[in-house]
N, C-alpha and C positions, 0 to 999 in steps of 0.2 A: 753372514761372514764369520770367519773363524775368530775374529777379534770381538765379536758381539757377545754380550752376556745372554745366556740362554736360560730361561726359567721354565721348568717342566712341572705341570700340575700333577701331584701324586694322589692326594685325597681331599675330598670336600664333603663335609657332612653338615646338614642344617636340620635343626630340630624344630618343633612346633613353635610358632610365634606366640601362642597363648601361654605356653609354659615358661617363656622367657629363658629357656635353657641355652647353654652355650652353643655357639657355632664354632666349628673347628676346621681350620684350613691348614694343610701342610703342603709345603712346596719344597722343591730342591733347586737351588741356584748353582749352576756350574759356570766357573770362571774360565779364563783363557788358560790357567794353569791346571785345568781339569780337577780342581779341588771342589768338594761338595760342602755346602753349608745348609743346614735345615732351617727353614723359616716357619714359625708357628704363629698364628693369630688367634687370640681368644677374646671374645666379646660377649657380654651378657645380653645385649639387645641386638636385633638384626642390623647388619652392616650392609650398606649398599655395595654390591659387588658387580661392577660393570667393567668392561674393557678399559674405559676411560679412568676408572679408579685404580685398577691393577694393570698398568700398561706392560703386560708380560711379553708383548712382542717388541722387537727393536724398532719401534716407530719414534721418531723425534717429536718432542712436544712442540706444537706450534708456538712461536714467540708471542703471538697476540694473546695467548691464554695466560701468560705470566707477566706480560708487560715488556716493552722493548728495553727499558733500562735494566731490569733484573736479568733478562735474557743476555744482554750484552755483558753484564758483570760476571755471570757464570762462565761465559766464554773467556773473558779476560783472566778469570781465576784458574782456567785450565780444566774445567769440568766438562769432559766430553760425554760421559755417561754416568749415571748414578751408581753408587754401591748398592748392594742388596738392601741394607737398612734404609737408605735414602729412597730407594725405589718404592718402598711400601709405607714408610712413615710420612712422606710428603703428601700423598693423596689422602691418607687417613686424617692428617692434621688439617688439610685444606677443606675437608668436610666439616670441620669444627668439632671433631671428636677429641675427648681427653685420651691421652696415650701414655702407657708405661712401656718403654722400649728397652730391651736388654740385648746387647750385642757385644761381640769381642772388641777389645781395644784396637784402635786403628781402623775401625769400620766406617768412619765418616759420620758419627753421631752428631757432631756439632752442626754441620751443614744440614743434617736431617731435621733439626728443629728450627734453625735460623731461616732456611729457605721458605717454608710455609708461613712463618710469622711475617717476614718481610713482604712476601707476596700478598698476604691478606691485608697488611697495613697500607700497601700501595693501592689496592683496590678500594679500601674503605675511605681513604683520605684521612686527613688529620682529625683528631678529636678535640673538642673544646674542653678546657678545664672546668671543674665544678664551680658553681656559683660561690661567691665570697672566697675565691681561691687565695687571695693575698699574695705573698711572696713564695709560696710553696711551689715545688716542681712536681709535675704529675706525669710520670712516664706512662706510656700505653702498653709497653711490654717489659717484663722483668725476668731476668735470668739470674738465678742464684748458683754460685759455685763455691766449693769448699776452700780454695786457696787463691792467693793473689796471682800466682803464675797462671793458673787455669782461667781465672777471670780475665786477665789481660789477653790471653790467647783467644778466648771467645770474642772479645771486643775487636781484636785485629781482624778476625774472620768476618765479623758483622760489618766493619768498616768497608771491607772489600765488596760485600754484597750490596751495601746501601750507597755506594758511590754514585753521585749525581741523581739520586732518587728523591732528595729532600728529607729523608729520614735521618735523624741524628742519633748516633750511638755514643754512649758515655760509659766509662767503667769507674767504679769506686771500690776501694779496699782499704783495710787498715795498714798503717805503716807509711802512708803517703800524706802529704799536706792536705788537710780537709778544706782549707780555704781555696786552694787551687781546684779541687774537685767540685766545690760549689760553683765557682765561677764558670767552669766548663759546662756544668749542667744548666746554668742560667742562660747560656748561649743557645740552648736547645737540647732537649733530652726526650726522645721518643722511645728509644730502646735502651734500657739500663741494665748493665751487667754488674753484679755486686757480690761481695762476700757478706754473709749474714750479720756479722758484728758491726761493720761500718754502716750497713743499711739501717739496722735498728737504731744506731746512734743518731743518724740524721733524721729518722722518723721522730724520735723522742725530742730532738731539737726543734721540731716543727718546720724543717726545711724540705722534707719530702712527704708527699701524699700518695697513698696507694689507691685512691678512689677511682682512678681512670684506668687501672690495670685490666686489660682484656686478655692478655697472654702471660701465663706464668710457667717458667721452666725451672726445674730442679735438675741440674746436671751433676753427675756423680752423687746422686741423692743418698745412696747408702753410705757413702764416705762422710757426707755432712752429718748424718745421724750418728754414725760411729764416732765422729769427732766431738759429739756433745752439742751440736747446734740445734737439736730439736726444740728447746725452749724459744730460741730466737726465730726459728722458722715458723712455729705456731704463733708467736707474737706478730710476725709479719703477715701471715695468711689469715689469721682468725681475729686479730684485735687491732688492726690498723685501718679499717674501713675498706679493705680490698673487696671488690665484688666477689660473690660466690655463685654457686649453682650454675644456671644457664648463662650468666653474664660474664663468666670467665672460662677460658680454655686452659687446661693444665696439662703439661707434658713433663714426664720424668724420663731421663736417659741415664743409663749406667751400664757397666759391664757385668755387675752382679746385683741381684735382688733377692737376698734370703727371705724366707717366708715371713719372718717377724717384721722385716723392713717393709715388705709388700703390704702387710696389714696396716702398719702405721701410715705408710704413704697413701693408702686408699682413703684415708680421712680427708685428703685434700682434693680428691678427684670424684667425678660422677660418671658412672656407667662407662668406665674406661676400656679401651682396647688394650690388650696385653700382647705385645709383639716380641718374639725372640728370633734372633738370627744367629745360627750356630747353636751349640749347646752351651748355655750360659755357665760361666765359671771355668771354661776350658781355655787352654792356651792356643794361640795361633799355630797352625802346622807349618807356617812359613819360618818359624824360629827353630833352629837346631839347638836342643838343650843338652848340656853336658854337666855332669856332677863329678866332683873330685873330693876325696877325703883329705882334709887338711887340718892338722891340729892348730889351735888358736895361736900358739907361739910361732908357727911357720907360715902364717898367712901373708905377711909382707913379702917374704922371699918368693912364695908361690905366685903372688900377684906380679912382681917385677919379672919373674921368669916368663910368665904368660905374656906380659906386655911386649917383651922383646920379640915375640913371634908375630905381632900385629904390624902390618906394613902401612895401612892407611885406614881411613874411616874414623868415625867418632865413637868413643868408648865411654859408657856410662857405668860408674861403679857405685853400688848401693851399700851403705853401712847402716847400722841400727841406731847409733847415737851421734849427737853433735860432736862430742869429743873425738870419737873415732873418725868422723868426717874430716875434722881439722888435722888430725894426726896423719891419716893416709895422704892427704894433700901435701902436707909438709914433707913427708918421707919421699913421695914421688918427685916433688920439685927439687929436693936435695940430691936426688939421683939423676937429675937432668930430664925428667919426664915433664912435658908441659901440661900442668893440671890446674884446675880451679875447683871451687866447691860451693854448694848452696845448702843451707839448713835454716831452721827457724830463728836462730840467734843472729843471723846476718841481717843487715839493714836492707830495705827494699832496693836501694841503689846498688848495694853489693850483689844482691841476687840478680838484678836485671843485667848488670855488667857481666857477671859470670855466665849467664845464659847466652848473652850476645857473643862473648868471646868463644864459647863452646860451639854455637851454631855456625859462626863464620869460620871455624877451624883454627883460630889463633891459638886456642888451648883445647886440643882435641880430646882431652881426658877430663871428665867431670865427676867429682865425688859428691854424692847426695844422700840425704836421708829420705824418708818416705814422702816428704813435701813435694818432691819432683816425680813421684811414682805414678800419680793419677792424672790422666787426661792430657798431659803435655804432649804436643805433637812436634817433636824435634826431628827434622829430616836428616837422613844420612847417618843415623845411629846404626852402626853395623854390629856392635858387640855390647852386651850387657853383662856385667860381672856382679854377682851377689857375693861380695866380700863377707858380709854377714847375712845369713839366710833369715828371712822374716819369720815371725812366729805363727803366721797363718797362711794358708795356701792362696787366699784371695789376693793378698799383697804380692805374693810371688808371681801370680798371673799378671797382675798389673805392671810389676817391674819389668818382666821380660817382654811385655807388650810395648815397651818403648822402642823396640826394634822389630823388624819384620812387618812394618806397617804398610797399608794400602797396596798389598800384593807384592811388596819387596821381601827379600829374604834377609834373615839376620841370625845371630847366634847368641846364646846365653850360657855362661859358665857360673856354677855355684859351688862355693866352698862349704863343705859339710863336716861336722864332727859330732861328738856325743851331746853337746849342748843343744842340738837341733832335733832331739828325739821326738819332740811333740808334733813335728810336722812331717817327718820322713815318710810315714805311711801314705799320706795324701799326695806327697810329692812323687813317691813311687807309682801310685795310681795314675797320676797325671802323665808321667813319662811313658808309662805303659799304654795309656789311652792314645797318646800322640805318636806311638810307634817309635819311641826313642830308646836308646840303649839303657838298660837297667843293670848296673854292675852288681856282681854277686854280693859285695860287701854291703850294698844298700838293702838288699833283701834280708841279710843277716841283721842289720840294724832294726828293720821293721819287726822282726820276730821278738825283739826285746823292748820295743818302744811302747809308749803309752798313747800314741796318737790314734786317730780313728781311721779305719779303712772301710770302704763301702762293700767290700766282699766281692765274691765272684772270682773265678780263676782267670788270671790275666797272663800275658806274655812275660816270661822270666819270673813266674811265681807271683806277680803283682796282682792286686785286686783291681777291679774296674768299677767306677761309679755307675750306677744304673741310670736309665733314661730319665728317671724322676728327678735327677739332679742333686740328690743328697741335700746339702745345705746351701746350694748355690742359687735357688730361686728360679730354676728354669721352667717351673710349672706355675700356672696361675692359681693362687690359693683359693679363688672363688669356685674352682672346679672340684674342691674337696668337700667332704662332709663336715658338719659342724663340730664333731667330737675331738678334732685334733688341733684346735686353736692353741697357739703357743708353742707348737712343736715345729721342728725344722721342715723345710720344703721337701 
């Protein structure tokens, strides 16, 4: 049928089992919008490849293979067919393989790791706590996330999947009452979603034990490491009694995995499958990107002029500093625009209230720093505005990825001036790659900027990043020679 996802096998190469060399599978997935996304699987050891593992035909999965409760919950959640990343991550994970998955924002990564974990937990049944457990809580599955908002979002998704299954999901993060979180865990905690700081705190207090963890997920793993959480993550994984080796399955999901992050992340995984859907680090083609040259002093006027042209939908405005976030919110409210804001200095209650008002449309304009840029799935965001352009292209991709999600269309407007010279070349390359308009003034800025471009002649004079992915980690570092360790992907 025209509505079905069609997957066409393009190339399949298997090398000798004795050499333990890579197996390379490339496929093209075509959606109803006739857009193409390339899927690549890299694995060091042989991977079972049967039709039941890669259900490339549009055959429904029999409910008895996943359990009646989980099958019913997926239907209640409105999942009629999997996204490309779910279509391949789920069978890989249900075979017990470690997985590093890279996919564009809005591709359904959260369900891609929750579904196989919950399916496996249902089949296995409950696990007994270690001997001499005392009052510690011992979760069976642990999901680490960089921010409170993302942790809460994953937890809400987990609750929908685990409804009436007997599996209890709990979320813990800093900024909330620790006593309330402990009481919630004591009522039952099979699947724990946590930020690294609060988790380490409760481990050190002796209230949480990692000895029963069979499933470990690092969501937005590159972001956690970039934010300086590596010591806490290593403390959790390597020094808390968490099982390792064959006794724990590890999954990492993110939209970007630069090569140095891949090498660091591989310390936590064994013989993992590297999966990419789309070209990692690239923006969604469902988002129409527009850039406008605006001097710093003229940004407020340009923003209000733009907002007057928007009739409906949710508008997400990104700024670089907390002070600017409050300032833009105050100016907009003073001019009669219904706006709210979130940033790191807001209390957890203020942040949750702002997100709730934004999602339900009471205040359809949200000003935010990068705390809201990663992983949050806010429906009906039709427009993203980069009031301040971020300093690196990864953050830009994640910001504009808040719109145009799950096959919907969206738009992104970015204000640019001389202060953004460090990122304009990569931005120009990204626009060119996604067949967006590149204004002549942007090409002129690129000639005098110090940012990097991956070269190659592109449309409008822009360069294009090569298929190797530049610094975006779209290539499995294990497929490289040993002489380039420490260099970009």
